C-alpha positions as CSV (number, residue, x, y, z in Angstrom):
1,X,48.9,-28.8,-50.0
2,X,49.8,-31.8,-52.2
3,X,51.4,-32.1,-55.6
4,X,51.3,-35.5,-57.4
5,X,50.1,-37.1,-54.1
6,X,53.1,-35.6,-52.2
7,X,52.7,-33.1,-49.3
8,X,54.6,-30.0,-50.4
9,X,54.9,-28.5,-46.9
10,X,58.5,-28.7,-45.8
11,X,59.1,-27.7,-42.2
12,X,62.6,-26.3,-41.5
13,X,62.8,-26.3,-37.6
14,X,65.9,-24.1,-37.4
15,X,64.3,-21.2,-39.3
16,X,62.4,-18.5,-37.5
17,X,58.6,-18.8,-37.7
18,X,58.4,-15.6,-39.8
19,X,60.8,-17.1,-42.4
20,X,58.8,-20.3,-42.5
21,X,55.6,-18.3,-43.0
22,X,57.0,-16.5,-46.0
23,X,58.1,-19.9,-47.3
24,X,54.4,-20.9,-47.6
25,X,54.7,-19.6,-51.1
26,X,57.3,-21.5,-53.1
27,X,58.0,-23.5,-56.3
28,X,57.6,-27.3,-56.4
29,X,58.4,-29.1,-59.6
30,X,58.2,-25.9,-61.6
31,X,54.8,-24.9,-60.3
32,X,54.1,-22.1,-57.8
33,X,52.5,-23.5,-54.7
34,X,50.7,-21.3,-52.2
35,X,50.3,-23.3,-49.0
36,X,48.1,-20.7,-47.3
37,X,46.1,-19.5,-50.3
38,X,42.9,-21.5,-49.4
39,X,41.1,-22.1,-46.1
40,X,42.1,-25.8,-46.2
41,X,45.7,-25.0,-47.0
42,X,45.9,-22.4,-44.3
43,X,44.4,-24.8,-41.8
44,X,46.9,-27.5,-42.8
45,X,49.9,-25.0,-42.4
46,X,48.6,-24.0,-39.0
47,X,48.1,-27.6,-37.9
48,X,51.7,-28.4,-39.0
49,X,53.2,-25.5,-37.1
50,X,50.9,-25.8,-34.0
51,X,53.7,-26.3,-31.5
52,X,55.7,-23.3,-32.8
53,X,52.5,-21.1,-32.7
54,X,52.0,-21.9,-29.1
55,X,48.7,-23.7,-29.8
56,X,47.6,-26.8,-27.9
57,X,46.7,-30.0,-29.6
58,X,43.0,-29.4,-28.8
59,X,42.8,-26.0,-30.5
60,X,40.3,-26.3,-33.3
61,X,41.5,-25.0,-36.7
62,X,38.8,-23.9,-39.1
63,X,39.7,-21.1,-41.6
64,X,37.6,-19.1,-43.9
65,X,38.2,-16.6,-46.8
66,X,38.8,-13.5,-44.5
67,X,41.4,-15.6,-42.6
68,X,43.2,-16.3,-45.9
69,X,43.1,-12.6,-46.7
70,X,44.7,-11.8,-43.4
71,X,47.3,-14.5,-43.8
72,X,48.2,-13.3,-47.3
73,X,48.5,-9.7,-46.0
74,X,50.7,-10.7,-43.1
75,X,52.9,-12.8,-45.4
76,X,53.3,-10.0,-47.9
77,X,54.2,-7.5,-45.1
78,X,56.7,-9.8,-43.5
79,X,58.2,-10.6,-46.9
80,X,58.5,-6.8,-47.6
81,X,60.5,-6.5,-44.4
82,X,62.8,-9.5,-45.1
83,X,63.3,-8.2,-48.7
84,X,64.3,-4.8,-47.3
85,X,66.7,-6.3,-44.8
86,X,68.4,-8.5,-47.4
87,X,68.5,-5.7,-50.0
88,X,69.7,-3.2,-47.4
89,X,66.8,-1.0,-48.1
90,X,63.7,0.4,-46.4
91,X,60.4,-1.5,-46.2
92,X,57.1,0.1,-47.1
93,X,55.7,2.0,-44.2
94,X,52.4,0.1,-44.4
95,X,54.2,-3.3,-44.1
96,X,56.2,-2.1,-41.1
97,X,53.1,-0.8,-39.5
98,X,51.1,-4.0,-40.0
99,X,53.9,-6.2,-38.6
100,X,54.5,-3.9,-35.6
101,X,50.8,-3.7,-34.8
102,X,50.2,-7.4,-35.1
103,X,53.3,-8.2,-33.0
104,X,51.8,-6.2,-30.1
105,X,49.1,-8.9,-29.8
106,X,51.7,-11.2,-28.1
107,X,51.1,-9.2,-24.9
108,X,47.7,-11.0,-24.6
109,X,49.3,-14.4,-24.1
110,X,50.5,-15.8,-20.7
111,X,53.0,-18.5,-20.0
112,X,51.5,-21.2,-17.8
113,X,53.2,-24.2,-16.3
114,X,50.9,-27.3,-16.1
115,X,52.3,-30.7,-15.2
116,X,53.1,-31.3,-18.9
117,X,55.5,-28.3,-19.0
118,X,55.3,-24.7,-19.9
119,X,52.8,-23.5,-22.5
120,X,51.4,-20.4,-24.0
121,X,47.8,-19.6,-23.1
122,X,45.7,-17.1,-25.1
123,X,42.6,-15.5,-23.6
124,X,39.2,-17.0,-24.5
125,X,37.8,-15.6,-27.7
126,X,41.1,-14.9,-29.4
127,X,40.7,-16.2,-33.0
128,X,43.2,-18.7,-34.3
129,X,44.2,-16.4,-37.2
130,X,44.9,-13.6,-34.7
131,X,47.3,-16.0,-32.8
132,X,49.0,-17.0,-36.1
133,X,49.4,-13.4,-37.3
134,X,50.6,-12.3,-33.9
135,X,53.2,-15.1,-33.6
136,X,54.5,-14.7,-37.1
137,X,54.8,-10.9,-36.7
138,X,56.4,-11.2,-33.3
139,X,58.9,-13.7,-34.9
140,X,59.6,-11.2,-37.6
141,X,60.3,-8.4,-35.1
142,X,62.6,-10.6,-33.1
143,X,64.5,-11.7,-36.2
144,X,64.8,-8.1,-37.6
145,X,66.1,-6.7,-34.3
146,X,68.5,-9.5,-33.3
147,X,72.0,-10.4,-34.5
148,X,70.6,-13.4,-36.3
149,X,69.4,-10.9,-39.0
150,X,72.9,-11.0,-40.4
151,X,72.4,-14.6,-41.3
152,X,69.3,-14.0,-43.4
153,X,69.7,-14.7,-47.2
154,X,67.5,-14.9,-50.2
155,X,68.1,-18.2,-52.1
156,X,69.8,-17.4,-55.4
157,X,68.8,-20.7,-57.1
158,X,66.7,-20.6,-60.2
159,X,62.9,-20.6,-59.5
160,X,63.5,-20.3,-55.7
161,X,61.7,-17.5,-53.8
162,X,62.7,-18.6,-50.3
163,X,64.6,-16.9,-47.5
164,X,66.9,-18.9,-45.3
165,X,69.4,-18.5,-42.4
166,X,72.9,-19.2,-43.5
167,X,73.7,-21.4,-40.4
168,X,76.7,-23.1,-41.9
169,X,79.9,-21.4,-43.2
170,X,79.7,-21.0,-46.9
171,X,76.0,-21.9,-47.1
172,X,74.7,-20.4,-50.4
173,X,71.3,-22.0,-50.9
174,X,68.2,-22.8,-48.8
175,X,68.5,-26.5,-49.5
176,X,70.7,-29.1,-51.2
177,X,68.0,-29.4,-54.0
178,X,68.5,-25.7,-54.8
179,X,72.3,-26.1,-54.8
180,X,71.9,-28.9,-57.3
181,X,69.5,-26.8,-59.4
182,X,71.9,-23.9,-59.4
183,X,74.9,-26.1,-60.5
184,X,72.8,-27.7,-63.2
185,X,71.8,-24.3,-64.5
186,X,75.4,-23.1,-64.5
187,X,76.5,-26.2,-66.3
188,X,73.8,-25.9,-68.9
189,X,74.6,-22.2,-69.5
190,X,78.3,-23.1,-70.1
191,X,77.4,-26.0,-72.4
192,X,75.4,-23.7,-74.8
């Protein structure tokens, strides 16, 4: 998606795929952007994350309205689980069930080793959206059940809805821009 001629998709390669997928819904210049809310936007997101999804360069990406519905349901379910983790609560059973069921689909894939190096191969007939949902949900289950879950944070900056992994000591925000926005907001509040 673009805003004012600028691509709003920001890839954070150190974040788990599940965190990146929940970040497909974010604020940019004060406007809420949904990167996967349209078939074109979803196809653009998938194309940008192709290597992390285990999809080859030749995989054709055409999305439709039912794919968007699936993507939004997966994103909401994963976000429910991440919210529950950060808030030290319990996620809705339906969200936990959806993520668990979709993550099982990873068993369909096989690792092959052509001359170009290892790659993930999906059986013929597996839809692109099923690969995306499976990979995102498998990433969520790995994150939630690994020690890395202790690093997961919700960005406290004004107008930020993103999760991030606190990989640096003392890291408080998902990005330097959010840190600046939080400091400006604090300064403005004190000046009033």
